[in-house]
N, C-alpha and C positions, 0 to 999 in steps of 0.2 A: 589379608595375607594371600599372596599367590600360591595355586596348586602345584605344587614339581612336578605330580604324575600326570597333572594334564597335559604336559610339554612333549611337544616328538623332540625325536636327536637333532635337528637341526634347530629346533626354538632351544635348548637346552647348550648346545654353541654358540646362540646368542647370547645367552645367559650369562655362560662364564666370561666372556668378553665384558658386558657391563658389571659384574661384580670383579674383574682384576685376577679374574683366574686363568691359566691358560687350558686353550677347547678340547687339548685330548681328556680334559679332565668329565668331559659330557659325557664319552663314550662308558666313562667307570659309573657313573652314577647313572647313564640310564640302564646299563648292565645290572646293577645291582636292585633299581625300581622293575623293569619289565621283563628281566630273565631271571634274578633270583627274586623278585617280587615283594621285599623288604618292607618294613612299614613306618622305619623312622632312621634318621640320618645317623645315630649310635650305631647300627647293626653296618656300617658301609666300611669294614675295618681296614681297607687299603686308602681312604680318603683321610687327610692329615686330621686332630682334630682342629686345627685352627680355621681347615677349611669348612668341615663340618657347622662349627658354630658361626663360620660367615653364611653359610647356607641357613642355618635355623632362625637367622634374622629374616632373611624375604622370603623363606617361601615355609611350605606345608604340606602335611603329607593328605591326602583324601580319607578320611575313616569310612568306614561300613562294618558291622558285622552280623553275623547270620543270627538272628532271633528265632527262627524254628526250622529244624529240618524235618522232612516225612522220607520213608522208606518204603518202597514199594514189599510187598510179600510176593508178587506176581513176577516182577523182572527186576533187575536192578537199576529203576531211574529213582532221583531222590531230587526233592522238593525244596527249594530253600526261601525261605523268605527272609529277606537282607533289610537290616535297620539301618537307614542314612544318616548323616551325620546331623540334619534337620531333625527327624525325627521319624520322618515318613518312610513309606518301608512298600520294598518291589520286590516283585519274584521274580526266579530263575531257576532252572532244571537242565538237570545231568539225564543224559541219555546215553544209553552201552549200545554200542552196534556192532555187527561183524568187523567192520570197514574203520571203526574208531570209537571213541568217546566226543560225543558231540555236548555241548554248554548253550540251550537259550537263554537267550540273555533279554533283557527290557531297554527299552530306550525313553522311554519316559515314565513320570509318575502319574500313574491311570492312561485315559486317554479319551480324546473329545470327538473320535470318530462316530461313535452311539451306532454301533451295527446293532441289533438286535439280537444275534445269535452268541455273543463275546461277554464274555463277564468282566473283563478289564474295562469296560468303559462304564461299568455301571454306577461306579462312583466319582467320575468326573475327571476331569483333567487336572493336576496339579500344578506339575511343571516339567522340564525337558531336565534328563541327565547330563553331566558331564562327561567327557569321554572317559575322563578318569573313573567314574561311576559304572561307567561301561566295562569296563576292564575290569573293575574290580570285582565282579562278580564272576568273570572268569577266575582271577587268582585266588578267591576265598573258596569255591570250586575244587579246585584243583590242591589247595594246602589242606582241605578235608575229604575229598578223596584218595587222596596221594596218586593221582594219576592224571597223566599228561591230556589236555584238552586240543585234539587235532581237528576239531570242526564248531563252526559255530553259526548260528542261526538267530538273526535278528527278525524274532518273530515273537517275545514276551507284551507285554503290555505297553503300549503306544505306539504309535504311528511312524518308522524310522525317519519317512522325508517329512516328517514335520519340524525334524530336530537334525535335518542336514548336514551344518557346518561343526555339529561336535561329532555325528555318525562316521561323518568322513576321517575328521581327527583320528577316533577311536581305530577306524580300518588301516588306518598309516600306521598307526604306533601297532597295534599286535600282526602286523604283517611284518614289522621291521626285522631283519634278521641279527642283531643286533640284542632283541625282545625275545616273546614268544615265537615268533619266526611263522607263524600260522598263514599256508597260502591262501591267497584272495579267491582261490577256487574252490578253498572248503569252506568258503563262508557265504552264506544266502541270505538275504536282505530280501523282507516282506513287506508289502506294501501295498494300502487298499486303495490304490492308484490316485496318486498326488500327479497330476498331468505335469505339470511344467519342471517339478523336481524330478522328473523321470528322464525328460531331455537333461536337465543339470548333472546327473548323474552318469549318463551317457557319454558328456562333454567330460568330466574326469576321468573317463575308460578306467574303470578299475573292473578287472575281470572276475569281478564277484557274481554269485547269481543271483539273480532279479525272479522273486518269486511277485505275481500281483493277486492279490486275492480279487478274485472274479464273483463266483460264488451263485450266478444266476445265468441265463442263457440270453437273457433280452432286456431291454433298459427298464422294461415296467416292473419286471418283477425284481429286480438289483434296488430298486429304487424303493421298495418295499422294505427291504434288511439293511440297506445300507446307504445312511443319509446323505453319503458325500457322492452317493452316485447324481445326487440332484445339479451337484456344482459340475462333476466332470463324468461327459456319457462318455458309452462305452465305447464307441466309434473313434474317439479324442482319446482314451486310453490305447488302444490299439495302435492306432499312427505312432505313439510315444512309444509303444512296444516294439516298432517296426525300427523304428530313428534307433532305440536300444541295441537289435540285434545287427542293426548294418553298423553302426558304431563301434559296438564290442565285440563282434563277431561269437557273442555268450547267446546260446539257445534260454527261454524262457521256462518259466514254470507258470502255469493261471491253476489259483488253487480252487477248489468247488468243494465247498461246505454241502454235506446232504443232509438236506432237513425234510422229514417224515412229510410227506404231503404237498410240499411247494416247489421243491424244486429238482423231485427226484422221477418224474414218468417216463415214459421213452418220448413226447411231445419233448418233453425239456432235453433230452440227449440228442434228439434230434436236432433241432433249435442251436443247443451247444455247438455239435457236431458244423453246422453251416458258417458259426458265428466266427468259428476256430480254423476252418478248412484252408489247408495250405500255408499253416502257421508252423514255423519249427519250432516247436513247443513240446511241454510234456502237460498232459491233465493230471493235476495231485486229487483225488478225490479222497474227501475228508469227512469221517462219520461226524455229525455235528456233537459235541457233548451235552449233556442234557442241562439246561439252564433253568432254574428255577424259575429265577424272577421273568425269563420270557416266555417262560411256558413252551418252547420248542422241542423237541425229539429229535434220535440221528433216525435216518431211514435204517429200516431191514436190509440184513447181509444182500440178502434173496435179491430185493430192489437192488442195491450198490454192482450185485454182478452182472445185473442184468441191465440196466446204466453203462457199465463198461465195454458191456458187448455190443451195443450199438454204437459207441464210438469207434471202437478197434474195427466194426462194420463199415463204420465211416472214412476210414485210413486215420484216427486220432488217437494217437499215443498217449494211454492214462496207466495211473497206476492207485493203487489202493494205499493210502498211509494206516500203519501197523500201529496201531495204539499202544502207547506204553505209559505207565502208571494212573489206570483209573481208580486204581483204589486208592489213589492219595489227591485226586481232586490235583492232576499235573497239568492243566489246561490252562493257561495264566490269567490271572484273577481271582478265580473261584476262591481259592487258599485266603485272597487278600480282604477279599469282602467278608468273607465270615470272621474275620480278626478283627476290621473295621467295627463291624457290626457288636462287639463284645464289649 
């Protein structure tokens, strides 16, 4: 049976024609699903019982439940383990900032990228998430917190550009003014650098922020911690980023995980400065999470500040990401891994 909450507004209009219902009902149904975020046809009180009965014969809703919630004692961060219909579990995070509430969502169950510093990949890859399963994470968080999500980051488990079609469908639905109406400019997609799909994303021309996980200043070092680097070279990624900037007009973010004793020296900072010279981008310096499976530790605060100063002296704009939810394993993958071991 088809999932009705996986359909865009245009899809719904086409479906109304197929089941001999007037097209205006597509707007009513879309409003119930993606604005009021109901979970059943019975809740659609302005839709006739006859139509609801017909809909339930053809379609069903995507169901997911909050299996576990952890709340930080340090800030207002909330970490969710969400159980999907097939029993798989994913993680989502609610982050509260002065500029609004952010949902960090997953795009896949597990991850195939194999990055050494990331907990999400340690249990391997299971499957892609549907657009509805990505939307569901936001809807569940809003219902639980009773707060509106204004910003979305697709930075949870998985590589979004390996789930390209579903992610683009998600972006269009979450942005639709008839639903949540979250601005594309308040959505960030993080990728490890799937070069062909960076070009595809540019050509779709959605004004989201693209965050590229660079994490090393040279090709050689990147290959040591990111297996995908052997397939897509740094120079190819930067060429794709130039195309993305030229096509969309949106400046990029380069993410740089800071790992003690590996990529946090002055030489690393100088190499990174040369690599990104004259790029219209911001460098996001991220103290890595301690991943016991990988045996890596975050750089010392003093070393991160020195690293940032070298970048600034070379004309590179950099910020240091503020860590939230550190007491509840808010980094995606950590909690899921612990639960799967039980």
